[in-house]
C-alpha positions as CSV (number, residue, x, y, z in Angstrom):
1,X,9.3,-12.0,12.8
2,X,6.3,-14.4,12.9
3,X,4.3,-15.4,9.8
4,X,1.5,-13.1,8.7
5,X,-1.8,-14.5,10.0
6,X,0.1,-17.1,12.0
7,X,-0.1,-19.5,9.0
8,X,1.6,-22.9,9.3
9,X,4.8,-23.7,7.5
10,X,2.8,-25.6,4.9
11,X,0.5,-22.7,4.3
12,X,3.3,-20.1,4.2
13,X,6.0,-21.9,2.3
14,X,7.7,-19.9,-0.4
15,X,7.3,-22.6,-3.0
16,X,3.5,-22.8,-2.6
17,X,2.6,-19.2,-1.8
18,X,1.2,-16.8,-4.4
19,X,1.5,-13.8,-2.0
20,X,4.7,-12.6,-0.3
21,X,4.6,-10.1,2.6
22,X,7.9,-8.2,3.1
23,X,8.7,-5.3,5.4
24,X,10.6,-2.0,5.3
25,X,10.8,-0.7,8.9
26,X,12.1,2.7,7.9
27,X,11.0,6.2,9.1
28,X,13.8,8.7,8.9
29,X,12.1,11.5,7.0
30,X,8.9,11.6,9.1
31,X,8.3,15.2,10.4
32,X,5.3,15.0,12.7
33,X,4.4,11.9,14.7
34,X,7.2,9.3,14.6
35,X,6.9,5.6,14.8
36,X,6.1,4.2,11.3
37,X,9.3,2.1,11.5
38,X,7.3,0.0,14.0
39,X,4.3,-0.4,11.8
40,X,5.3,-3.7,10.0
41,X,5.8,-5.6,13.2
42,X,2.6,-4.3,14.7
43,X,0.7,-5.3,11.6
44,X,2.1,-8.9,11.5
45,X,1.6,-9.3,15.3
46,X,-2.1,-8.2,15.0
47,X,-2.6,-10.4,12.0
48,X,-2.1,-13.4,14.3
49,X,-5.7,-12.7,15.5
50,X,-7.4,-12.6,12.1
51,X,-10.2,-14.9,11.3
52,X,-9.1,-16.6,8.1
53,X,-12.6,-17.1,6.7
54,X,-13.8,-14.0,4.8
55,X,-17.5,-13.7,5.3
56,X,-18.0,-11.3,2.3
57,X,-16.1,-13.6,-0.2
58,X,-17.0,-16.8,1.6
59,X,-13.5,-18.2,1.2
60,X,-10.2,-18.2,3.1
61,X,-7.9,-15.9,1.2
62,X,-4.9,-17.5,3.0
63,X,-5.5,-20.6,0.8
64,X,-3.5,-18.9,-1.9
65,X,-0.5,-19.2,0.4
66,X,1.1,-16.2,2.1
67,X,4.8,-16.2,2.7
68,X,6.4,-13.7,5.1
69,X,9.8,-12.6,4.0
70,X,12.5,-11.8,6.7
71,X,12.9,-8.0,7.2
72,X,16.1,-6.1,6.2
73,X,19.0,-5.9,8.6
74,X,19.6,-2.8,10.7
75,X,22.4,-1.8,8.2
76,X,20.2,-2.5,5.2
77,X,17.5,-0.2,6.7
78,X,19.9,2.5,7.9
79,X,19.2,5.1,5.1
80,X,16.7,5.7,2.3
81,X,19.1,4.6,-0.4
82,X,20.1,1.4,1.4
83,X,16.6,0.3,2.2
84,X,15.5,1.3,-1.3
85,X,18.1,-1.0,-2.8
86,X,17.0,-3.9,-0.5
87,X,13.3,-3.3,-1.5
88,X,14.1,-3.3,-5.2
89,X,16.1,-6.5,-5.0
90,X,13.4,-8.3,-2.9
91,X,10.5,-7.1,-5.0
92,X,12.3,-8.1,-8.2
93,X,12.8,-11.6,-6.8
94,X,9.2,-11.8,-5.7
95,X,7.8,-10.6,-9.0
96,X,10.3,-12.7,-11.0
97,X,8.9,-15.8,-9.2
98,X,5.3,-14.9,-10.4
99,X,4.2,-13.9,-6.9
100,X,2.2,-10.9,-5.6
101,X,4.3,-8.6,-3.4
102,X,2.7,-6.8,-0.4
103,X,5.2,-4.3,1.1
104,X,4.7,-3.1,4.7
105,X,6.0,0.3,5.6
106,X,7.5,2.2,7.2
107,X,7.1,5.7,5.8
108,X,5.6,6.2,2.4
109,X,9.0,6.8,0.7
110,X,9.6,3.0,0.8
111,X,6.9,2.5,-1.9
112,X,9.3,3.8,-4.5
113,X,11.4,0.7,-4.8
114,X,8.4,-1.6,-5.1
115,X,6.8,0.6,-7.7
116,X,10.1,0.6,-9.7
117,X,10.2,-3.2,-9.6
118,X,6.6,-3.5,-10.7
119,X,7.0,-1.0,-13.5
120,X,10.0,-3.0,-14.8
121,X,8.2,-6.3,-14.5
122,X,4.9,-5.3,-16.1
123,X,5.5,-2.3,-18.3
124,X,2.7,0.3,-18.4
125,X,0.8,0.7,-15.2
126,X,-0.7,3.4,-13.0
127,X,-0.2,3.8,-9.3
128,X,-3.4,4.2,-7.3
129,X,-2.4,6.2,-4.1
130,X,-4.9,6.2,-1.3
131,X,-3.6,8.9,0.9
132,X,-4.6,11.9,3.0
133,X,-1.8,13.9,1.3
134,X,-0.7,14.5,-2.2
135,X,3.0,13.7,-1.5
136,X,3.8,15.7,-4.6
137,X,6.5,18.1,-3.3
138,X,9.6,18.1,-5.5
139,X,11.5,18.1,-2.3
140,X,10.7,18.6,1.4
141,X,13.3,20.0,3.9
142,X,15.9,19.5,1.2
143,X,15.1,15.8,0.7
144,X,13.9,14.7,-2.7
145,X,13.1,11.2,-1.3
146,X,11.0,12.3,1.6
147,X,7.7,10.7,2.4
148,X,6.2,14.0,1.3
149,X,7.8,13.6,-2.2
150,X,7.1,9.9,-3.0
151,X,4.4,10.4,-5.6
152,X,6.5,13.1,-7.4
153,X,9.3,10.6,-7.7
154,X,6.7,7.9,-8.7
155,X,5.8,10.0,-11.7
156,X,9.2,9.3,-13.1
157,X,8.2,5.6,-13.2
158,X,4.5,5.4,-13.6
159,X,1.6,7.9,-13.6
160,X,-0.2,8.2,-10.2
161,X,-3.9,8.6,-9.5
162,X,-4.5,10.3,-6.1
163,X,-7.5,9.3,-4.0
164,X,-8.6,10.6,-0.6
165,X,-6.3,13.6,-0.2
166,X,-7.5,16.5,1.9
167,X,-4.3,18.4,2.6
168,X,-1.5,19.7,0.3
169,X,0.8,22.7,-0.3
170,X,0.1,25.5,-2.8
171,X,3.1,24.1,-4.8
172,X,1.5,20.7,-5.0
173,X,-1.9,22.0,-6.0
174,X,-0.3,24.1,-8.8
175,X,1.8,21.1,-10.0
176,X,-1.3,18.7,-9.9
177,X,-3.3,21.2,-12.0
178,X,-0.5,21.9,-14.6
179,X,0.5,18.2,-14.9
180,X,-3.1,17.1,-15.0
181,X,-2.6,14.4,-12.4
182,X,-6.0,12.6,-11.8
183,X,-7.0,13.7,-8.3
184,X,-10.0,12.7,-6.3
185,X,-10.2,14.5,-2.9
186,X,-11.9,12.9,0.1
187,X,-14.8,15.5,0.0
188,X,-15.6,14.5,-3.6
189,X,-15.5,10.8,-2.7
190,X,-17.8,11.3,0.2
191,X,-20.3,13.4,-1.8
192,X,-20.5,11.7,-5.1
193,X,-22.1,8.2,-5.2
194,X,-20.6,7.2,-8.6
195,X,-17.1,8.6,-8.0
196,X,-15.4,5.1,-8.1
197,X,-16.4,4.8,-11.8
198,X,-14.4,8.0,-12.5
199,X,-11.4,6.6,-10.5
200,X,-11.5,3.4,-12.6
201,X,-11.6,5.5,-15.8
202,X,-8.4,7.2,-14.7
203,X,-6.5,3.9,-14.2
204,X,-4.7,1.8,-16.7
205,X,-5.5,-2.0,-17.1
206,X,-2.7,-2.8,-14.7
207,X,-2.5,-1.1,-11.3
208,X,-0.1,-0.8,-8.5
209,X,-2.0,-0.2,-5.2
210,X,-0.4,2.1,-2.5
211,X,-2.3,2.6,0.7
212,X,-1.2,5.2,3.3
213,X,-3.3,4.4,6.4
214,X,-3.9,8.1,6.9
215,X,-6.5,7.9,4.0
216,X,-8.8,6.8,6.8
217,X,-10.5,9.2,9.1
218,X,-8.6,9.5,12.4
219,X,-11.7,8.3,14.2
220,X,-11.0,4.9,12.7
221,X,-7.2,5.2,12.2
222,X,-5.5,7.5,14.7
223,X,-2.2,5.6,14.5
224,X,-0.6,7.6,11.7
225,X,2.1,10.2,11.4
226,X,-0.1,13.0,10.2
227,X,-3.8,12.4,11.0
228,X,-6.1,14.6,8.9
229,X,-9.8,15.1,9.7
230,X,-12.4,14.4,7.1
231,X,-11.0,11.0,5.9
232,X,-12.6,7.9,4.4
233,X,-14.3,5.2,6.4
234,X,-13.7,1.4,6.4
235,X,-16.4,0.4,3.9
236,X,-15.6,3.3,1.6
237,X,-12.0,2.2,1.3
238,X,-12.9,-1.4,0.9
239,X,-15.4,-0.5,-1.9
240,X,-12.7,1.3,-3.8
241,X,-10.2,-1.5,-3.5
242,X,-12.8,-4.2,-4.4
243,X,-13.9,-2.4,-7.5
244,X,-10.4,-1.8,-8.7
245,X,-9.5,-5.5,-8.1
246,X,-12.6,-6.6,-10.0
247,X,-12.0,-4.4,-13.0
248,X,-8.3,-4.0,-13.2
249,X,-5.3,-6.3,-12.7
250,X,-3.6,-5.3,-9.4
251,X,0.0,-6.4,-9.8
252,X,1.7,-5.3,-6.6
253,X,0.9,-3.3,-3.4
254,X,2.2,-1.5,-0.3
255,X,0.6,-0.4,3.0
256,X,2.5,2.3,4.8
257,X,2.7,4.8,7.7
258,X,1.1,2.9,10.5
259,X,2.6,4.4,13.7
260,X,1.4,2.2,16.5
261,X,0.0,3.7,19.7
262,X,0.8,1.8,22.8
263,X,-2.2,-0.1,24.3
264,X,-4.4,0.8,21.3
265,X,-4.4,-2.3,19.1
266,X,-7.5,-1.5,17.1
267,X,-5.7,0.5,14.4
268,X,-3.0,-2.2,14.1
269,X,-5.8,-4.8,13.6
270,X,-7.6,-2.6,11.0
271,X,-4.3,-2.5,9.1
272,X,-3.8,-6.2,9.1
273,X,-7.4,-6.9,8.2
274,X,-7.3,-4.4,5.3
275,X,-4.3,-6.2,3.9
276,X,-6.0,-9.6,4.2
277,X,-9.2,-8.2,2.6
278,X,-7.1,-6.8,-0.3
279,X,-5.5,-10.2,-0.9
280,X,-9.0,-11.7,-0.9
281,X,-10.2,-9.2,-3.5
282,X,-7.2,-9.6,-5.7
283,X,-7.3,-13.4,-5.9
284,X,-11.0,-14.2,-5.4
285,X,-12.9,-11.2,-6.8
286,X,-10.5,-9.8,-9.3
287,X,-8.5,-10.2,-12.5
288,X,-6.0,-12.5,-10.8
289,X,-8.5,-15.1,-9.5
290,X,-7.1,-17.5,-12.2
291,X,-3.4,-18.3,-12.3
292,X,-1.4,-15.1,-12.8
293,X,-0.3,-14.6,-16.4
294,X,3.4,-14.2,-17.2
295,X,4.9,-10.7,-16.7
296,X,4.3,-8.4,-19.7
């Protein structure tokens, strides 16, 4: 797999990079539109066409160094538990080296291993989930590790804050209410100007960022497994991530559930640019703009 953003060997060397991109091309529990296992490659291929200068930040975020880790083997990605083990091992190595992990999915269930590694490395943190769905079922179709259950499993590691959801089951709504999980539906975000302040109040000082691309409205991001109308736009999502990076310490991240559509590269490029913008916010606008402090 080529390097993210087509960086040179010098710009992407492990030793000099503060960011590591690693992929989990896994999509076994998807139940509607398939193809998320092809998302990581599509993102990295589209990233070859990024302009490295960020006009908003007036820097090249790639200057922090972005290393692209080889993906798991077919055997390592053959089941949830095997790919989860691979992710946990890779994330532990990345975090142990003091680097910022960016996991590319794959279905949303792959987030769990990265979240686990971050929680072990940094202790108390919250998980900011930007997603069209709550993903709070205790199990779905008999699978407790389904993409529809990832935030329920996440609660066993770190408390989640849900942003952008606009579809869920009655079971999930009841659980969210009883467990008092902070929840900011898309309609509220679109209607309330100061809603990001409330999101920030719900987050701990350290944050894990999980972005399911279906948080975007399908008019901007049609290449997802379950497109839901009424989603967020590009600038709304950027504003949330920028504010979080400015006021919290974002310690790890994942970007999941891009299901590429043949001959429609715009969504793939949106995904690659969102990741690049996030790296820029974390290292040039946020709490990590100085050298990262030691874990815990």
